[in-house]
C-alpha positions as protocol buffer text, in pm:
chain_id: "A"
residue {
  index: 1
  type: MET
  ca { x: 19392 y: 800 z: 546 }
}
residue {
  index: 2
  type: THR
  ca { x: 19160 y: 818 z: 247 }
}
residue {
  index: 3
  type: ALA
  ca { x: 19246 y: 735 z: -111 }
}
residue {
  index: 4
  type: ALA
  ca { x: 19224 y: 1105 z: -197 }
}
residue {
  index: 5
  type: THR
  ca { x: 19478 y: 1204 z: 70 }
}
residue {
  index: 6
  type: GLN
  ca { x: 19715 y: 935 z: -51 }
}
residue {
  index: 7
  type: GLY
  ca { x: 19710 y: 1088 z: -399 }
}
residue {
  index: 8
  type: SER
  ca { x: 19549 y: 791 z: -568 }
}
residue {
  index: 9
  type: ARG
  ca { x: 19238 y: 808 z: -782 }
}
residue {
  index: 10
  type: ARG
  ca { x: 18946 y: 575 z: -748 }
}
residue {
  index: 11
  type: ASP
  ca { x: 18939 y: 464 z: -1109 }
}
residue {
  index: 12
  type: GLN
  ca { x: 18922 y: 88 z: -1060 }
}
residue {
  index: 13
  type: ARG
  ca { x: 18601 y: -103 z: -1023 }
}
residue {
  index: 14
  type: LEU
  ca { x: 18533 y: -403 z: -802 }
}
residue {
  index: 15
  type: ASP
  ca { x: 18206 y: -589 z: -853 }
}
residue {
  index: 16
  type: ALA
  ca { x: 18059 y: -841 z: -615 }
}
residue {
  index: 17
  type: ARG
  ca { x: 17729 y: -1023 z: -606 }
}
residue {
  index: 18
  type: VAL
  ca { x: 17591 y: -1055 z: -253 }
}
residue {
  index: 19
  type: THR
  ca { x: 17275 y: -1189 z: -99 }
}
residue {
  index: 20
  type: ALA
  ca { x: 16995 y: -954 z: -3 }
}
residue {
  index: 21
  type: GLU
  ca { x: 17070 y: -1039 z: 360 }
}
residue {
  index: 22
  type: ASP
  ca { x: 17438 y: -943 z: 323 }
}
residue {
  index: 23
  type: LYS
  ca { x: 17349 y: -618 z: 144 }
}
residue {
  index: 24
  type: SER
  ca { x: 17107 y: -527 z: 419 }
}
residue {
  index: 25
  type: LEU
  ca { x: 17369 y: -606 z: 681 }
}
residue {
  index: 26
  type: PHE
  ca { x: 17631 y: -389 z: 507 }
}
residue {
  index: 27
  type: GLU
  ca { x: 17385 y: -102 z: 465 }
}
residue {
  index: 28
  type: ARG
  ca { x: 17285 y: -115 z: 831 }
}
residue {
  index: 29
  type: ALA
  ca { x: 17646 y: -119 z: 950 }
}
residue {
  index: 30
  type: ALA
  ca { x: 17734 y: 167 z: 713 }
}
residue {
  index: 31
  type: ALA
  ca { x: 17443 y: 373 z: 844 }
}
residue {
  index: 32
  type: LEU
  ca { x: 17552 y: 309 z: 1203 }
}
residue {
  index: 33
  type: THR
  ca { x: 17898 y: 442 z: 1123 }
}
residue {
  index: 34
  type: GLY
  ca { x: 17765 y: 739 z: 926 }
}
residue {
  index: 35
  type: ARG
  ca { x: 17922 y: 630 z: 598 }
}
residue {
  index: 36
  type: SER
  ca { x: 17791 y: 532 z: 260 }
}
residue {
  index: 37
  type: THR
  ca { x: 17764 y: 161 z: 191 }
}
residue {
  index: 38
  type: THR
  ca { x: 18044 y: 184 z: -65 }
}
residue {
  index: 39
  type: SER
  ca { x: 18273 y: 371 z: 175 }
}
residue {
  index: 40
  type: PHE
  ca { x: 18197 y: 124 z: 452 }
}
residue {
  index: 41
  type: VAL
  ca { x: 18257 y: -184 z: 236 }
}
residue {
  index: 42
  type: VAL
  ca { x: 18579 y: -49 z: 83 }
}
residue {
  index: 43
  type: SER
  ca { x: 18730 y: 64 z: 415 }
}
residue {
  index: 44
  type: THR
  ca { x: 18630 y: -258 z: 593 }
}
residue {
  index: 45
  type: LEU
  ca { x: 18770 y: -470 z: 312 }
}
residue {
  index: 46
  type: ARG
  ca { x: 19092 y: -263 z: 311 }
}
residue {
  index: 47
  type: GLU
  ca { x: 19137 y: -309 z: 687 }
}
residue {
  index: 48
  type: ALA
  ca { x: 19073 y: -684 z: 661 }
}
residue {
  index: 49
  type: ALA
  ca { x: 19318 y: -719 z: 371 }
}
residue {
  index: 50
  type: ARG
  ca { x: 19592 y: -533 z: 558 }
}
residue {
  index: 51
  type: ARG
  ca { x: 19535 y: -742 z: 871 }
}
residue {
  index: 52
  type: ILE
  ca { x: 19550 y: -1068 z: 674 }
}
residue {
  index: 53
  type: ILE
  ca { x: 19869 y: -963 z: 496 }
}
residue {
  index: 54
  type: ARG
  ca { x: 20029 y: -848 z: 825 }
}
residue {
  index: 55
  type: GLU
  ca { x: 19938 y: -1176 z: 999 }
}
residue {
  index: 56
  type: ASN
  ca { x: 20071 y: -1379 z: 706 }
}
residue {
  index: 57
  type: GLU
  ca { x: 20399 y: -1188 z: 700 }
}
residue {
  index: 58
  type: THR
  ca { x: 20434 y: -1225 z: 1076 }
}
residue {
  index: 59
  type: MET
  ca { x: 20380 y: -1600 z: 1054 }
}
residue {
  index: 60
  type: GLN
  ca { x: 20643 y: -1631 z: 782 }
}
residue {
  index: 61
  type: LEU
  ca { x: 20895 y: -1433 z: 982 }
}
residue {
  index: 62
  type: SER
  ca { x: 20818 y: -1640 z: 1290 }
}
residue {
  index: 63
  type: GLU
  ca { x: 20876 y: -1963 z: 1095 }
}
residue {
  index: 64
  type: ARG
  ca { x: 21210 y: -1834 z: 965 }
}
residue {
  index: 65
  type: ASP
  ca { x: 21307 y: -1720 z: 1312 }
}
residue {
  index: 66
  type: ARG
  ca { x: 21213 y: -2058 z: 1457 }
}
residue {
  index: 67
  type: GLN
  ca { x: 21425 y: -2238 z: 1201 }
}
residue {
  index: 68
  type: ALA
  ca { x: 21722 y: -2009 z: 1267 }
}
residue {
  index: 69
  type: PHE
  ca { x: 21687 y: -2061 z: 1643 }
}
residue {
  index: 70
  type: VAL
  ca { x: 21670 y: -2441 z: 1614 }
}
residue {
  index: 71
  type: SER
  ca { x: 21969 y: -2444 z: 1377 }
}
residue {
  index: 72
  type: ALA
  ca { x: 22168 y: -2233 z: 1623 }
}
residue {
  index: 73
  type: LEU
  ca { x: 22082 y: -2473 z: 1905 }
}
residue {
  index: 74
  type: LEU
  ca { x: 22182 y: -2779 z: 1706 }
}
residue {
  index: 75
  type: GLU
  ca { x: 22513 y: -2640 z: 1581 }
}
residue {
  index: 76
  type: GLU
  ca { x: 22813 y: -2728 z: 1789 }
}
residue {
  index: 77
  type: ALA
  ca { x: 23003 y: -2402 z: 1810 }
}
residue {
  index: 78
  type: GLU
  ca { x: 23286 y: -2303 z: 2036 }
}
residue {
  index: 79
  type: PRO
  ca { x: 23228 y: -1994 z: 2252 }
}
residue {
  index: 80
  type: ALA
  ca { x: 23391 y: -1677 z: 2123 }
}
residue {
  index: 81
  type: GLU
  ca { x: 23702 y: -1548 z: 2298 }
}
residue {
  index: 82
  type: PRO
  ca { x: 23523 y: -1259 z: 2477 }
}
residue {
  index: 83
  type: LEU
  ca { x: 23285 y: -1513 z: 2633 }
}
residue {
  index: 84
  type: ARG
  ca { x: 23576 y: -1735 z: 2739 }
}
residue {
  index: 85
  type: ARG
  ca { x: 23751 y: -1436 z: 2901 }
}
residue {
  index: 86
  type: ALA
  ca { x: 23432 y: -1342 z: 3086 }
}
residue {
  index: 87
  type: ALA
  ca { x: 23390 y: -1700 z: 3213 }
}
residue {
  index: 88
  type: ARG
  ca { x: 23754 y: -1708 z: 3334 }
}
residue {
  index: 89
  type: ALA
  ca { x: 23709 y: -1372 z: 3506 }
}
residue {
  index: 90
  type: TYR
  ca { x: 23389 y: -1492 z: 3671 }
}
residue {
  index: 91
  type: ARG
  ca { x: 23553 y: -1811 z: 3795 }
}
residue {
  index: 92
  type: ALA
  ca { x: 23853 y: -1620 z: 3925 }
}
residue {
  index: 93
  type: GLY
  ca { x: 23629 y: -1373 z: 4109 }
}
residue {
  index: 94
  type: SER
  ca { x: 23400 y: -1634 z: 4266 }
}
residue {
  index: 95
  type: GLY
  ca { x: 23692 y: -1837 z: 4404 }
}
residue {
  index: 96
  type: SER
  ca { x: 23823 y: -1548 z: 4613 }
}
residue {
  index: 97
  type: SER
  ca { x: 23506 y: -1495 z: 4821 }
}
């Protein structure tokens, strides 16, 4: 989706100094994809930023999940009544075979 289709205007400027080698690389890649250098750089940077944010958020969720899992393992909790009933029913059924 382009910035225009999202309803946002391109009115902000982002300046970057790059080496001649980097500029040549970006221009070549842009040409290979049929885009302008600016379009190529902006879209590539946007994709990289989204990927980095997604990976970071995933890692944070995974850390929280890991901590919750370990806490649940370490807590000494009694089984709930439905689980106790199911265990009694299982034991009663397996003794009659």
